N, C-alpha and C positions, 0 to 999 in steps of 0.2 A: 024668835026673830032670826031671820036668815040674812046672811051677808053675801053680797055678790062680789066675787073675785074677778079680777081682770083676766081676760082670756089669755091663756098661755100661748106663746108662739111655738108653733110646731118646729121641730128641728129641720134645718135646711131652708126655712122661709127667709125671704129677702127682708132686710131692715126697712123700716118706713123712711120715705124720702125726707131729707133735711129741709127745713123751712128756709126760704131765701128772703133776704131783706129787699125792700123796694117793690116796685111794680113788676109784675110778671112780664117777661119779654123785653124789658128795658135794656138798651145797648150800653156797654161799659163806657165810662167817660174817658176822654183822652187826657192824660196827665200832663202833656206838654203845654207850656203857656202859649197862647195865641199871640201873633205879631200884631201889635196895636197900630192904628193908623199913624200916629206920630213916629213910631219906630220905622214903619215902612217908608214914610216920607224922608226920614234921615238917611236910610239906606239908599233910597233912590237919588237923593241929592248927591251923596258921596259918589255913587256909581256914575251918574251922568257927568259930574265934574271931571272925574278921572278918565272917563271914556272920551270926553271932548279934548282934554289935554293930550291923551294918547294919540288921537287922530292928528292933532296939530304936530306932535313930535314926529310921528311917522311920516306924515305928508311933507313936513318941512325937511326932514332928513332925505327923503326921496328927491325933492326938488334940489336940495343942496348937492347931492351926489351927481345928479345929471348935469347941473350947471357947472360943477367943478370939472367933470369929465369933458364937457364940451369946451370949456375954457382951456384946459390942458391940451386938448386936441389941436386947438388953433395956435397956442403960444409955445407948446413944448414938443409934443409928439411929431407933428407934421414938420416943423423946422429941423428937428433932429434927423428925421428920415431924409429930408432934402439935403441936409448937411452931409450925411453919410454918402449919398450919391455923388455930391459935388467933390467930396474928398477922394472917392475912387477916380472920378474924372480928372482931378488935378494930378494925382499920382501917375495915372496912365498917360496923360498929356505931357507931363514933365519928362517921362522916360522916352516917349516917342519923339518929342521935340529935340531933346539933347542928342539922342541917337541919330536921328535923321540929319541934324545939322553937321555932325562930324562925318557922316557917311558922304556928304557932298564934297568934303575936302576943303570947304570954306565955311568955317564957323562964324555965323553972322552975329553981330551984337544984339540984333532984335530977337533972335532965337534964344540967345543966352539970357536975355531979360525975361523972356516968356517962361523959360525953365525956372528961373529964380522966383518969378511971381507964382508959378504953380506950386513950388515947394512951400512958399510962405502961406499960400491959401490952404494947402493941405494940412499944414501944421496948425493953422487957426481952426479949421473944422475939427481936427483931432482934439484940440484942447476943449472945444465946445462939447464934443461928444463925451469926453472924459468927465467934464463938469456936470453935464445934464443927464447922462445915461448911467447905466450900471457898469461897474468894472467887469472886464472880461479878458480872456486870454488873447482875443483878437486885438483889442485896444492896446494891451501890453506889447504884443508883437509889433504893432505899428509904432508905438512910442519908442521901442528899442531899435526897430529896423530902419526908421527914417534917417537917423544920423549915420548909420552904416552905409546906407545907399548914397547919401550925399558925399560921404568920404570916398567911396569908389568912383563917383563921378569926378571928384576933385583929382584923383590919381589919373583918371582917363584924360583929363585936361592937361595934366603934366606930360603924359605920354604924347599927346597930340602936339604940344609945344616943342617936344624933343624930336618930332618927326617920325615917331613910330606909327605903323598902320593900326587903326582901331578896328580890327576884325576879330576872328576867332582867337580866344586866349587872352585878349586884352582886358584891361579893367573896365572898358565900356561894356563888354559882354558880361562881365561879372556883375556890374551894376544893373544891367537889364535883367539878368537872371534873378538878382535880389528883388527887383520890382515884381517880376512875374511869378516867382515861387514863394515869396514871403509877403510883400506889401499888398499886392492886389488881391490875393486870396483872403487875407485878413480884412481888407477893406470891404470885400464882397460879403464876408460873414457879418461884419458890423451893419452893413446895409440891410441884409436879410433880418437881422435881429431888430433893428429899428422899425422895419416894415411890419414885423409881427407885433411889436408894441403899439404901433399905430392902429393896426386892425383891432387889437384888444381894447384900446381906448375908444375906438369908434363904436364897438359893441356896447361898452359901458355907457356911453352917452345916449344910446338909442334903445337900450334894453327895456323889455316889458315887465319882467317878473316883479321888481320892486314897485312899479307903478300899479300893477294889478293888486298887490298886497295892500297898498294904501287905499285903493278904491273899495276893496272888500271891507276894510275897517270902516270906511265911510258909510257903506251900506248897513253894516251892523249897528253903527251909531245911530243912523237914521231910523232903523227898526226899533231900537230901544226908546228913542224919543217918541215915536208914534205910540208904542205900547204904554209909555208913561202918561201921555195925554189921555189915552182911553181910560186908564185906571183912575186918573184924577177926575175925569168927567163922571164916572160912576160914583166915586166917593164924595165929591163935593157938589154935584149937580150943576157944574159949570161946563158950558159947551167947549170953551177954549181957555188955554192958559197962555196969556200973551208972551211971557218969558220963554216958554218952550216952543211956541210958534216962531218967535224970533230966532231961537237957537237952531230950529230946523231949517229956516230960510238961510241962515248963515252957513250951515253945513252944505246946503245945495250950492250956494254961491262959491264956497271954497273948493268943493269937489269939482264943480263945473269949470271953474277958472284953472285949476290944476290940470284937468284933462285937456281943455282946449289949448292951454299954453304948451303942454307936453306934445300934443299932436302937431301944433304949428312948428315948434322947435325941431321935432323929429323929422318933419317934412323938409325943413331947411337943411338939417344935417345930412339927411339922405341924399338930397340934391347936391350938396357940396361934396359929399364922399363919392357919389356915383358919377358925377360929371366933372369933378375936379381932382380929388385925391386919387381915385382908382386909375384914371387915364394917366395922371402924372407919374404914378408908380410904374405903369407899363412903359411909359416913355423913358423913365429912368433906367429900367432894365434894358431897353433898346439902346440907350446911350452906353451902358456898360458893355453890351455886346459889340457895339461899334468900336469901342476902345480895345476890346480883346482882339478883334480882327486886325486892327491897325498895329497893335503891339506885337502880335504873332508874326505879321509880315516883316516888321522891322527886325525882330529878333532872329528870324530865319535868315535875313541877309547877313547879320553879324556872325551867326554861328556857322553858316554854310554847311549845315549838317545833312541836307538832302532828305530829312525825315518827312514822311508822308503825314505825320500827325498834324502839322500846321495846316496843310491843305484840307485835311479831313475836318479839323476844327472850324476852318473857314466855311466849309459847306454846311455844317450843322448849325453854326451860330448865325449865319446869314438867314437861314430858314426861320430861326427863332425871332430874329429882329424883324423880318418882314421886308417888303409888304406881303400881304396875302392873308387869307383866313387863318385864324389860330395863332398868328404872330403877334408880337408886342405892338408893333405899329398898327396892325389891323385892329387889335382890341382897343387901342387908344382912340382910333378913328371912330369905331362903333359906339364908344361911350360918350362921344361929344353930343351936347344938346344943341341941335340946330346948326346954323352956319355961322359960328363964331370965329374969333381970331385963331384959336387953336386948330380948328378944322382945316383952314387953308394952310396953316404951317405944317400940319401932319401930312397933308396931301403933297406939299413941297418936299418934305422929308422922304416920302415914299418914292418920289421921282428921283431924288438925289441918291437914294440908296441903290436903286436899280442901276444907275450909271456908274456908281462907285464900285459896285460888285463886279461889273464888267471889267473895270480897270484892274481890280485885285485878282481876278481870275487869270490874268496874263502873267502874274508874278511868279507863281510856283513852277510852271513849266520851264521858265528860264533858269531857275535855280536847279531844277532836276537835270537840265542840259549843261550845267556848269557855266552858264553865261552870267557870271556874277556882276559884270558891269551893266549888262542889260537889266538884270534883276534890281540892282540898286537904283538905276535910272527910273524904272517903273514904280518902285516904292516911293521915290521922291516925287514923281509926277502925279501920283494918286493923292498927294497931300491936299490939293485944292478941292477935290471931290469930297474928301473927308471933312475939311473945314466947312464946306457948304452944308453937308448933312448934319454935322454936329451943331452948327448954328441954328438950323431949323428945329432940331429936336430940343435944344436948350430953350429957344424962344417959345415953343409949344408948351414945355413944362412950366415956364413962367406964366403963360396965359391960363393954364389949368389951375395953377396955384392961386391966381387971382380969383378965379371962380370959386374955389374951395374956401378961401379966406372970407370972401364976401358972404357966402351962404352960411358957413359955420359961425361966423361972428354974429350974424343975425339970429341964428338959433340959440347961441349962448346968451345973447342979450335978452331973448324972450324968456329963458329959464330963470334968470337971475331974480326978477321981482316975485316969482311964484313963492319963494320961501316966505317972504313977509306976508303975502296974502293968506297963505295957509295958517301961519302962526297967529296973525291978528284975528282971523275969523274963529279959530279954535278957542282963543282966550275969551272972546266975546260970547261964544257959545257957552263956555263954562260959567261966565258971569250971569248970562240970561237964565240958565238952568238953576243956578244957586238962588237967584232972586225970586224966580217963580215958586220954587219949593219952600223957600224961607217964608214967603207970605202965607202959604198954607199952614206951615208949622206954627206961625204966630197965632192962628185961630184957636189952637189947642192950649194956649197958655192962660 
């Protein structure tokens, strides 16, 4: 009997392949647990509720920021800018009035009352600027310099009562130099700062970036709602989910209302700024320029320095004031909307400026010729032209202010209700989404 032995494997031969369990070619199974439909519904519910509330929070914040900036523009920034201009005017007018009245040799009671009224008004505007604006070196200089100036004027009045001439070296000259070297430059700095703050507030009230961010989030929320309805339609064989449809409609209403309200308010604010605030600022600068021209002429009479700087300043400042292209009066006239009250007043101011410049141009040659009596007479004689010009500019500023306040108040009023529209629609969106998905979850219990 023979026994068959298993065939021996030759050296170097490959071992037989190991046997695999299961079917040949079967793919390995994923060990991760699949997300069940109830779990997906819960995740979708939480996500849509949070997304709806996030849209409401961002949209409400955007509406609040724009409404607050528009309101501050009307009630804080524009009044402070106007107050800074009026403070400059009051200081300049006080100095020119008290100086001119003593130059005549007959100090009138009316001029003294006007000087005192100007000082009181300037102090009132200064207090308002200190309370409403930020502390600055310019405000500190004004606060400290106003009593010093009034003290010099008081000493000049004493000199006048004692019969001393109020010319070079007198306390009247010292007071006028205090006004021109300390008070008026500080007041001009405050005016420039308040104008910059006004421009910043205008930009915040009409800016686009935050509004675009809110609309982008609204689009994202709408896309998620659309995908959620598609997913529910495949899983539940229902064409529509009433709760999600209502949430989508509320999103469209809230976003459309916010956009339309913002565009309407922005249009009102742009109109108020472009046809009211901007020309008012140009007119305010023109008024400051007029005050500088008048103050330089009066100070030149007192000092009798014969310096050419006053006449040079007159030539350059008069070009800036206008009339003419590129001047402040020219820019204010170009910014007017139609033929309103301010348009006719600016045209009147341009005519008055031309005639007043002609009178001022005669002053400096008299001083250079040492004809001080004629120079003093010319300065005093130009007062009527100055008063007419300043009255026209001041009235035009008030007219432009009325245009700005009307348009800006309308824009601010439009932005106010948007906050509640966005918040209410977002809360209803969250409730609609939660109701719709909770009903589907109940089917799995």
